[in-house]
C-alpha positions in Angstrom: 3.6 -24.9 -75.8 0.2 -26.5 -75.6 0.4 -27.7 -79.2 3.9 -29.2 -78.7 2.8 -31.0 -75.5 -0.3 -32.3 -77.2 1.7 -33.8 -80.1 4.3 -35.4 -77.8 1.5 -36.8 -75.6 -0.3 -38.3 -78.6 2.8 -39.9 -80.1 4.4 -41.2 -76.9 1.2 -42.6 -75.4 -0.1 -44.2 -78.6 3.2 -45.8 -79.5 3.4 -47.1 -75.9 0.0 -48.6 -76.1 0.6 -50.1 -79.5 3.8 -51.8 -78.3 2.1 -53.2 -75.3 -0.7 -54.6 -77.4 1.8 -56.2 -79.8 3.6 -57.7 -76.9 0.3 -59.2 -75.6 -0.3 -60.7 -79.0 3.2 -62.3 -79.1 2.6 -63.7 -75.6 -0.7 -65.1 -76.7 1.0 -67.1 -79.4 2.8 -69.0 -76.6 -0.7 -70.3 -75.6 -1.4 -71.6 -79.0 -2.9 -68.7 -80.8 -1.8 -67.8 -84.3 -1.8 -64.4 -86.0 -1.0 -63.6 -89.6 0.6 -60.2 -88.6 0.7 -57.8 -85.6 -1.3 -55.1 -87.4 1.0 -52.4 -86.0 -0.3 -49.6 -88.2 -4.0 -50.4 -87.4 -3.2 -50.7 -83.7 -1.4 -47.3 -83.8 -4.4 -45.6 -85.3 -6.7 -47.1 -82.8 -4.4 -46.1 -79.9 -4.1 -42.6 -81.3 -7.9 -42.3 -81.5 -8.2 -43.5 -77.9 -5.6 -41.0 -76.6 -7.3 -38.1 -78.5 -10.6 -39.0 -77.0 -9.2 -39.2 -73.4 -7.4 -35.8 -73.8 -10.5 -34.1 -75.2 -12.9 -35.5 -72.6 -10.5 -34.7 -69.8 -12.2 -34.6 -66.4 -15.7 -33.8 -67.6 -17.3 -37.0 -66.6 -17.0 -39.6 -63.7 -13.5 -41.0 -64.0 -14.3 -44.7 -63.4 -17.3 -44.6 -65.7 -15.3 -42.9 -68.4 -12.4 -45.3 -68.4 -14.7 -48.3 -68.3 -16.7 -47.1 -71.3 -13.6 -46.1 -73.3 -11.9 -49.4 -72.6 -14.9 -51.5 -73.5 -15.5 -49.5 -76.7 -11.8 -49.8 -77.8 -11.8 -53.5 -77.0 -15.0 -54.1 -79.1 -13.6 -52.0 -82.0 -10.2 -53.8 -81.8 -11.9 -57.2 -81.8 -14.0 -56.2 -84.8 -11.2 -54.9 -86.9 -8.6 -57.6 -86.1 -8.6 -61.3 -86.4 -11.0 -63.4 -84.4 -9.6 -64.4 -81.0 -10.9 -66.2 -77.9 -12.5 -64.4 -75.0 -9.5 -64.5 -72.7 -7.4 -62.7 -75.3 -10.0 -59.9 -75.6 -10.2 -59.7 -71.8 -6.5 -59.2 -71.7 -6.8 -56.3 -74.2 -9.6 -54.8 -72.1 -7.5 -54.9 -68.9 -4.5 -53.3 -70.8 -6.7 -50.5 -72.0 -8.2 -50.1 -68.6 -4.8 -49.6 -67.1 -3.7 -47.3 -69.9 -6.8 -45.0 -69.8 -6.4 -44.8 -66.0 -2.8 -43.6 -66.5 -4.1 -40.9 -68.9 -6.6 -39.5 -66.3 -4.5 -36.3 -65.6 -3.7 -35.7 -69.3 -6.2 -33.0 -70.2 -5.7 -29.7 -72.1 -5.1 -27.8 -68.9 -2.4 -30.2 -67.7 -0.7 -30.1 -71.1 -0.3 -26.3 -70.9 2.2 -26.4 -68.1 5.9 -25.5 -68.6 8.3 -28.3 -69.3 5.5 -30.8 -69.4 6.7 -32.4 -72.7 9.9 -33.7 -71.1 8.0 -35.0 -68.1 5.5 -36.9 -70.4 8.3 -38.5 -72.4 10.1 -39.5 -69.2 6.9 -41.1 -67.8 6.2 -43.3 -70.8 9.9 -44.3 -71.2 9.8 -45.3 -67.5 6.6 -47.3 -68.0 8.1 -49.0 -71.0 11.3 -49.9 -69.1 9.3 -51.4 -66.3 7.3 -53.5 -68.7 10.4 -54.6 -70.6 12.4 -55.6 -67.5 9.3 -57.3 -66.0 9.1 -59.5 -69.2 12.8 -60.3 -69.1 12.6 -61.3 -65.4 9.2 -63.2 -65.6 9.6 -65.0 -68.9 12.1 -67.6 -67.6 9.8 -68.3 -64.7 6.9 -68.7 -67.1 8.9 -71.2 -69.1 9.7 -73.1 -65.9 6.1 -72.9 -64.7 4.6 -74.2 -68.0 7.2 -76.9 -68.5 6.3 -78.3 -65.1 2.8 -79.1 -66.4 4.0 -81.0 -69.5 4.4 -84.7 -70.0 7.5 -86.4 -71.2 5.7 -87.2 -74.5 4.6 -83.6 -75.1 8.1 -82.3 -74.5 9.6 -84.8 -76.9 7.0 -84.0 -79.6 7.3 -80.2 -79.3 9.9 -79.0 -76.8 9.2 -75.3 -77.6 5.5 -75.4 -77.1 4.7 -73.1 -74.1 1.0 -73.6 -73.9 -0.9 -75.4 -71.1 -3.5 -78.0 -72.1 -6.4 -77.2 -69.7 -8.6 -80.0 -71.2 -6.8 -82.5 -68.9 -8.0 -83.3 -65.4 -6.3 -81.8 -62.4 -4.2 -84.9 -61.6 -2.7 -85.0 -65.1 -1.9 -81.3 -65.1 -0.2 -81.4 -61.7 1.3 -84.9 -62.1 4.8 -83.6 -61.9 4.2 -82.0 -58.5 2.6 -85.2 -57.1 5.6 -87.2 -58.4 8.3 -85.0 -56.9 6.6 -85.1 -53.5 5.9 -88.9 -53.6 8.9 -90.3 -55.4 11.6 -87.7 -54.8 10.7 -86.8 -51.2 10.4 -83.1 -51.7 8.4 -82.8 -48.5 11.5 -83.7 -46.5 13.5 -81.1 -48.4 11.0 -78.4 -47.7 11.0 -79.2 -44.0 14.9 -79.1 -44.0 15.1 -75.8 -45.8 12.4 -74.3 -43.6 14.2 -75.5 -40.4 17.6 -74.1 -41.6 16.1 -70.8 -42.8 14.0 -70.1 -39.8 16.7 -71.3 -37.5 19.2 -69.0 -39.2 16.8 -66.1 -38.7 16.3 -66.7 -35.0 20.0 -67.3 -34.2 21.0 -64.3 -36.2 18.5 -62.0 -34.5 19.5 -63.4 -31.1 23.1 -62.2 -31.6 22.5 -59.2 -34.0 20.0 -57.2 -31.8 22.3 -56.8 -28.7 25.4 -56.4 -30.9 23.7 -53.7 -33.0 22.5 -52.0 -29.9 26.0 -52.0 -28.4 27.5 -50.5 -31.5 24.7 -47.9 -31.7 24.6 -46.8 -28.1 27.4 -48.0 -25.9 31.0 -46.7 -25.8 33.8 -49.4 -25.7 37.3 -49.8 -27.0 37.4 -50.5 -30.7 33.8 -49.4 -31.4 34.8 -47.1 -34.3 36.8 -49.9 -36.0 34.1 -52.5 -35.4 31.3 -50.3 -36.8 33.3 -49.4 -39.9 34.7 -52.9 -40.6 31.7 -55.0 -39.7 31.1 -55.9 -43.4 34.7 -56.8 -44.2 33.8 -60.5 -44.5 31.9 -59.7 -47.7 35.2 -58.6 -49.3 36.1 -62.3 -49.6 34.2 -64.5 -52.1 32.3 -67.4 -50.6 34.3 -69.9 -52.6 37.5 -68.7 -50.7 35.9 -69.6 -47.4 34.5 -73.0 -48.5 37.7 -75.0 -48.5 39.0 -74.1 -45.0 35.4 -74.4 -43.6 35.1 -77.8 -45.2 38.3 -79.0 -43.6 37.4 -77.6 -40.1 33.8 -79.0 -40.3 35.0 -82.4 -41.4 37.3 -82.6 -38.4 34.6 -81.4 -36.0 32.0 -83.9 -37.4 29.7 -81.0 -38.5 29.9 -81.8 -42.2 26.8 -83.4 -43.7 24.6 -81.9 -41.0 22.0 -79.1 -41.0 23.6 -77.8 -37.7 26.8 -77.1 -39.6 24.8 -75.1 -42.2 23.1 -73.1 -39.4 26.6 -72.1 -38.1 27.8 -71.1 -41.6 24.6 -69.2 -42.5 24.6 -67.4 -39.2 28.2 -66.4 -39.6 27.6 -65.0 -43.1 24.4 -63.1 -42.3 25.3 -61.8 -38.9 27.5 -58.9 -40.1 24.9 -57.4 -42.4 22.2 -57.9 -39.9 24.2 -55.9 -37.3 24.9 -53.2 -39.9 21.3 -52.8 -40.8 20.0 -52.8 -37.3 22.5 -50.4 -35.8 21.6 -47.8 -38.3 17.9 -48.1 -37.3 18.7 -48.1 -33.5 20.6 -44.8 -33.9 17.5 -43.1 -35.3 15.6 -43.9 -32.0 15.7 -40.9 -29.7 17.9 -41.5 -26.6 15.3 -39.7 -24.4 13.0 -42.8 -24.6 15.8 -45.0 -23.3 16.7 -42.5 -20.6 13.0 -42.5 -19.5 13.2 -46.3 -19.2 16.3 -46.0 -17.0 14.5 -43.6 -14.7 11.6 -46.0 -14.4 14.1 -48.7 -13.2 14.8 -50.6 -16.3 18.2 -52.1 -16.9 19.8 -52.3 -20.4 18.3 -55.8 -21.0 14.8 -54.5 -20.1 15.3 -51.4 -22.4 16.2 -53.7 -25.4 13.3 -56.1 -24.7 10.6 -53.5 -23.8 11.6 -50.4 -25.8 14.1 -51.0 -28.6 12.6 -54.2 -30.1 8.9 -52.9 -30.2 10.1 -49.7 -31.8 12.3 -51.5 -34.3 9.8 -54.1 -35.6 10.0 -52.8 -39.2 13.8 -53.0 -39.2 13.7 -56.5 -37.5 11.2 -57.7 -40.1 13.3 -56.5 -43.0 16.4 -58.1 -41.5 14.5 -61.4 -40.9 13.2 -61.4 -44.5 16.7 -60.7 -45.9 18.3 -63.5 -43.8 15.5 -65.9 -44.6 15.9 -65.4 -48.3 19.7 -65.9 -48.1 19.4 -69.1 -46.2 16.5 -70.4 -48.4 18.3 -69.8 -51.7 21.9 -70.5 -50.6 23.5 -73.3 -52.7 27.4 -73.3 -52.5 27.8 -74.3 -48.9 25.0 -76.8 -49.0 26.6 -78.3 -52.1 30.0 -78.7 -50.4 28.8 -79.8 -46.9 25.8 -82.1 -47.7 26.2 -85.5 -49.2 23.4 -87.4 -47.6 20.0 -87.0 -49.4 18.3 -87.1 -46.0 19.9 -83.8 -45.1 19.5 -82.1 -48.5 18.0 -78.6 -48.7 15.8 -77.7 -51.6 18.5 -76.1 -53.7 20.8 -79.0 -53.0 18.1 -81.5 -54.0 17.5 -79.7 -57.3 21.2 -79.9 -58.0 21.1 -83.6 -57.2 18.2 -84.2 -59.6 20.0 -82.3 -62.3 23.0 -84.6 -62.1 20.8 -87.6 -62.8 20.4 -87.8 -66.6 17.3 -90.0 -66.3 15.3 -87.3 -64.3 12.6 -86.0 -66.7 12.8 -82.2 -67.3 9.2 -81.5 -66.1 10.1 -82.9 -62.7 13.1 -80.6 -62.5 10.9 -77.6 -63.5 8.3 -78.6 -60.9 11.0 -78.7 -58.2 12.3 -75.3 -59.3 8.8 -73.9 -58.9 8.6 -75.4 -55.4 11.9 -73.7 -54.6 11.0 -70.3 -56.1 7.3 -69.8 -55.3 7.3 -69.8 -51.4 10.1 -67.2 -51.2 8.4 -65.1 -53.9 5.1 -65.0 -52.1 6.9 -64.3 -48.8 8.8 -61.4 -50.4 5.7 -59.9 -52.0 3.8 -60.0 -48.6 6.6 -58.6 -46.5 8.0 -56.2 -49.1 6.5 -53.2 -47.4 8.4 -54.1 -44.2 11.6 -54.5 -46.1 11.4 -51.0 -47.7 10.4 -49.3 -44.4 13.1 -51.1 -42.5 15.8 -50.3 -44.9 14.9 -46.6 -45.2 13.9 -45.6 -41.7 17.4 -45.7 -40.3 18.6 -43.2 -42.9 16.3 -40.4 -41.5 17.6 -38.5 -38.5 15.6 -36.4 -36.0 
């Protein structure tokens, strides 16, 4: 069993490391480096030697010191045996090896002697490879968008597939596209409009969703069962089906071409799922806490404000993030309802620029980065609240 596990560990881990190094070399060519070949066989032998060393050493020495020395030694050996490369490329190799050797910290001879460990090892490295692969698939288009935003029109015409960034230019030249879209194309106004619509949608949705979700979770009234089971029925209809009647009604009411009209539409489309998410969380809160509040003289409004909301902050944060992302990224309704550039949201503004054949491509990419980056940073920061808010309501007792 130990010999089989050892062989599988050596093969799976060394092949994984070799593929990751080859991917790093391919990505480095996008920054202007050139390699005659990937040296797959040589990298495989080096990876195999690193894995054997990690397994044999095991937990005999300080872990942090061990992975640092091994990573540094492998990087130096790799640089010596392969083609010459700049410092940033070697630093990337060092960081990859550092991550890899840290992953191997539990893989000693004692660990490999467990039952069914071979299947577990194969699954772990297949999972790691899948994560790396899908991360590349998702991030590569954003990388192209990001790099193109730093190009000039001349550079794009000379070599449209060049994905490197010329850091020899000054800051103004590198970020010229961003200065232009804010000064010439008025992207500052679009950011304020999108922020106003998104934050407004969150506040209005929460204002209605919290009491409605509490009523569904706690109160008894006629039609409660039907309401709680059919609350998401609006999502059975594609948005394009709702656009035409809403366009007609909003035109008659004078709400078309206004951000207030968007607030109404966005609230109506996000309210059902907000109620559904919150009522599941409210049901997980023990009723005894609310009964204690009633004994202390609180009414139902006071219970919601002073008890339910403080206890439900993770769920409320996750709902707020979800609603904000929908309102920030929504395009169809803004396309149909907004014609005046002064009322454009960011997504509508990008579409407007795309329709102009004279708009340089680097400006479009810079605008796309401005649309994507804020919501990406917000999601990364609040992701922990999103996970806790979505899962907490599923646990009873």
